[in-house]
Structures are given as C-alpha cells and as structure tokens.
C-alpha positions in Angstrom: -1.5 -3.0 15.7 2.0 -1.5 15.9 5.3 -2.9 14.7 8.8 -1.9 15.2 10.5 -1.6 11.8 13.9 -2.6 13.2 12.5 -5.8 14.7 10.8 -7.0 11.5 12.3 -10.2 10.3 12.1 -11.9 6.9 9.1 -14.1 6.4 10.1 -17.7 6.6 7.6 -18.6 3.9 8.5 -16.0 1.3 11.9 -14.8 2.4 11.0 -11.2 2.0 13.8 -8.9 2.9 13.2 -6.0 5.4 12.6 -2.7 3.5 14.9 0.2 4.5 13.7 3.7 5.4 13.0 5.6 2.2 12.8 2.4 0.1 9.7 1.4 -1.8 9.3 -2.4 -2.4 6.6 -3.8 -4.6 5.3 -7.4 -4.5 3.9 -9.0 -7.6 2.4 -12.5 -7.7 0.2 -14.8 -9.7 -2.6 -14.3 -7.2 -3.9 -11.3 -5.2 -3.9 -13.5 -2.1 -0.2 -14.3 -2.3 0.6 -10.6 -2.6 -1.6 -9.7 0.3 -0.4 -12.5 2.5 3.3 -11.7 1.7 2.8 -8.0 2.6 0.9 -8.5 5.8 3.4 -11.2 6.9 6.0 -8.5 7.2 4.2 -6.9 10.1 2.6 -10.0 11.5 -0.9 -9.0 10.4 -3.7 -11.4 9.6 -7.2 -11.0 8.0 -8.4 -8.6 5.4 -9.4 -5.5 7.5 -7.2 -2.6 8.1 -5.6 -1.4 11.3 -5.7 2.1 12.9 -2.3 3.5 11.9 0.4 4.5 14.3 3.7 6.3 14.0 5.3 2.8 13.5 2.9 1.1 11.1 0.3 2.2 8.6 -1.8 -0.2 6.5 -3.6 1.2 3.5 -6.2 -1.4 2.2 -9.7 -1.6 0.7 -11.3 -1.9 4.2 -9.8 0.8 6.4 -10.9 0.9 10.0 -12.1 4.0 11.8 -13.9 4.9 15.1 -17.5 4.7 14.0 -18.8 6.9 16.8 -16.6 9.8 16.0 -16.7 12.4 13.2 -14.2 12.5 10.4 -12.5 15.4 12.1 -12.3 13.5 15.4 -11.0 10.4 13.7 -8.2 12.4 12.2 -7.4 14.1 15.5 -6.0 10.7 16.7 -3.3 11.0 14.1 -1.9 14.1 15.7 -1.5 13.3 19.4 1.4 15.8 19.9 0.0 18.8 18.0 -1.6 21.7 19.8 -5.3 22.3 19.3 -4.6 25.2 17.0 -2.1 23.1 14.9 -4.5 20.1 14.8 -7.4 22.2 13.6 -5.4 23.7 10.7 -3.8 20.4 9.6 -7.0 18.5 9.6 -8.9 21.2 7.7 -6.2 21.4 5.1 -6.0 17.6 4.6 -9.8 17.2 4.3 -9.8 19.8 1.6 -7.0 18.0 -0.3 -8.8 14.7 -0.3 -12.2 16.2 -1.1 -14.0 15.6 2.2 -14.2 19.1 3.7 -18.0 19.3 3.4 -18.3 16.0 5.3 -16.0 16.9 8.2 -18.7 16.7 10.9 -20.2 13.4 9.6 -19.3 9.9 10.8 -17.4 7.3 8.8 -20.5 5.2 8.2 -22.0 8.0 6.1 -19.2 7.7 3.6 -19.1 5.5 0.5 -16.3 3.1 -0.1 -14.5 5.8 -2.1 -15.0 8.3 0.7 -13.5 5.9 3.3 -10.4 5.5 1.2 -10.1 9.3 0.9 -10.4 9.5 4.7 -7.7 6.8 5.0 -5.4 8.8 2.7 -6.0 11.9 4.8 -5.1 10.0 8.0 -1.9 8.5 6.6 -0.8 11.9 5.3 -1.1 13.1 8.9 0.4 10.1 10.7 3.5 9.6 8.4 4.2 6.1 9.6 7.7 4.6 9.6 6.4 1.5 7.8 3.7 1.8 5.2 1.9 -1.2 3.8 -0.2 -0.7 0.7 -2.5 -3.6 0.0 -4.4 -3.0 -3.3 -6.8 -0.4 -1.8 -8.4 0.5 -5.2 -9.1 -2.9 -6.6 -12.9 -2.5 -6.3 -13.1 1.1 -7.7 -13.8 2.1 -11.2 -10.9 3.3 -13.4 -11.5 7.0 -13.1 -11.8 7.1 -9.3 -8.8 4.7 -9.1 -6.7 7.1 -11.1 -7.8 10.1 -8.9 -6.9 8.4 -5.7 -3.7 6.7 -7.0 -2.3 10.2 -7.5 -1.8 10.4 -3.8 0.4 7.3 -3.6 3.7 8.9 -4.7 3.3 11.4 -1.8 2.4 8.7 0.7 5.5 6.8 -0.4 7.9 9.7 0.0 6.5 11.9 2.7 8.7 11.4 5.8 10.8 8.7 4.0 8.9 5.6 5.2 9.8 2.1 4.4 7.1 1.1 2.0 5.8 -2.3 0.8 3.1 -2.4 -1.9 1.1 -5.4 -3.0 0.9 -4.2 -6.6 -2.1 -4.9 -8.7 -0.2 -4.5 -11.9 3.4 -4.5 -13.3 2.9 -0.9 -14.3 2.0 0.2 -10.8 5.0 -1.6 -9.4 7.4 0.0 -11.8 5.9 3.5 -11.4 6.3 3.5 -7.6 8.9 0.9 -6.4 12.7 1.0 -6.2 12.7 -2.8 -6.0 10.2 -5.4 -7.3 9.8 -9.0 -6.0 7.8 -11.7 -7.9 6.5 -14.1 -5.3 6.4 -17.8 -5.8 3.2 -19.7 -6.3 4.0 -21.9 -3.4 5.9 -21.0 -0.2 9.6 -20.8 -0.9 12.3 -18.4 -2.0 11.5 -15.2 -4.0 10.9 -16.3 -7.6 12.4 -13.1 -9.2 13.7 -9.7 -8.0 14.4 -6.6 -10.0 16.0 -3.3 -9.0 14.2 -0.4 -10.6 16.8 2.4 -11.1 14.6 4.5 -13.6 14.5 8.2 -12.7 11.2 9.7 -11.5 8.7 10.5 -12.8 8.6 7.3 -14.8 7.1 7.4 -18.3 5.4 4.1 -19.3 6.4 4.6 -22.9 10.1 5.1 -22.2 12.5 2.5 -23.4 13.7 1.6 -19.9 10.2 1.2 -18.6 9.1 -1.0 -21.5 12.2 -3.3 -21.0 11.6 -3.7 -17.3 7.9 -4.4 -17.9 8.8 -7.1 -20.3 11.2 -8.7 -17.8 8.6 -8.7 -15.0 5.9 -10.1 -17.2 8.2 -12.9 -18.3 8.8 -13.8 -14.6 5.1 -13.8 -13.8 4.3 -15.9 -16.9 7.0 -18.4 -15.7 5.4 -18.6 -12.2 1.9 -19.1 -13.8 3.2 -21.9 -16.0 4.7 -23.6 -12.9 1.2 -23.6 -11.3 -0.5 -25.4 -14.2 0.5 -29.0 -13.4 -0.7 -28.6 -9.8 -4.1 -27.3 -11.0 -4.4 -30.1 -13.5 -3.4 -32.7 -10.9 -6.1 -31.4 -8.5 -8.8 -31.5 -11.2 
C-alpha cells in the first residue's frame, strides 16, 4: 500500500503531526498496541502484517511480507525498477552481503527464520529508500544479542535518502537514540500526552548528562499516563 507523504493528515484520534523529510519521530505509549496503532494510522494501515515497500512508503515490522514464490534476489529486484540489470545485480549482491544473507540468495523467503526475514526486510528498505518510513517494533520477539545486531542498521535506515521516519519505540532509550522528536501517546484517544524535542548531538551516549535528563523526563511522562489508566482498570474489574 502506498501513501503520499504530502497528503498525510494528522490522526483525529491521536493528533499526531505529519513528520517532515529528514525528521525522525518516535512514539512512546503505555501499551505496544497504542504505539503500533498510532504509527500505522499515519499511513492509513490496518492489521499487523507488513506491506511491500514502495518509493512512497516503507513499513518495517516483525512480520514483513515478501513474494513467497520468488528467491531472495528476485524479491529484492522489485526494489530497483529503474536500475539496469548490471546495476541491479551489483546492488543486490552488495546488500545481501551486508545483511548476512549472501549464501541464501537463491532460496525462497519461507526457507528463512524470523531473523532472516528481518534481515531481508532491512536489505529491501536499504534499496528502496522510501520517502516515509514506519518502524513498528520489528525486533520485539528476538533475543537481546540478535536485536542489537539488527538494530545497528536503524540509524542508516533513518538517514539514507532523508526519509520522514516514524518509530513505534519499544523503549525510552531507543526513542532518544534515534529520534529528533518524541511523543508520549495518551492511554485513551485524545491529544498527545507529552512531546519532547531531542536536540542532543549524534551519536548519543546513554550515560551523558543530557541523555539521562531527557530519559528521566520521558519516564515521568509515561508513569503519569500509566497512573491515569489505573482507575479505569479498577473500575472494569
């Protein structure tokens, strides 16, 4: 599914502002569902599965979609419709090496593990360079070591080609490392609960004074939203 960045409007439920080209926005919320719903609403997406990325829109999530009857190389070829055969071959070979899938180039996606499919999704996004990139907690089900390895690609995905980026962040630290602006989503539909402009220079060190101060501020905002939800939970019990 494609989306025109210039035609994206604010979500009426969460009042999320439209990201600008080159801007990285992170969404934090009390629940993973609220983060994912807010992110996908920006592009009119529903459901949990991914979409095949286009030059307009790329969605990076835990369940990326591929053409199951095609090889990894053939799947990636769709990301380069304007390249010559020679250019396409070189670019695909290079990106498969970078993500660690060169030996599986002739295999089909169903032969890959969940980690392998995410590596293939990263490779495809590096080739497509969408104008709007949505990152919906793709590594939530992976172990810590693999998560760290794959998360190393996120800064490049967020800067290559200066896309507008929206991240459903799984942690305050991830939001502060990657985003220029962070929104804390409300527990219930309504205005943004809290927003923070992150002006820290990159690369961002988690032990720096500025990082620690912003982390404290965001955690305070999240705690406030969590407390607001308590009466509703008790009332429903």
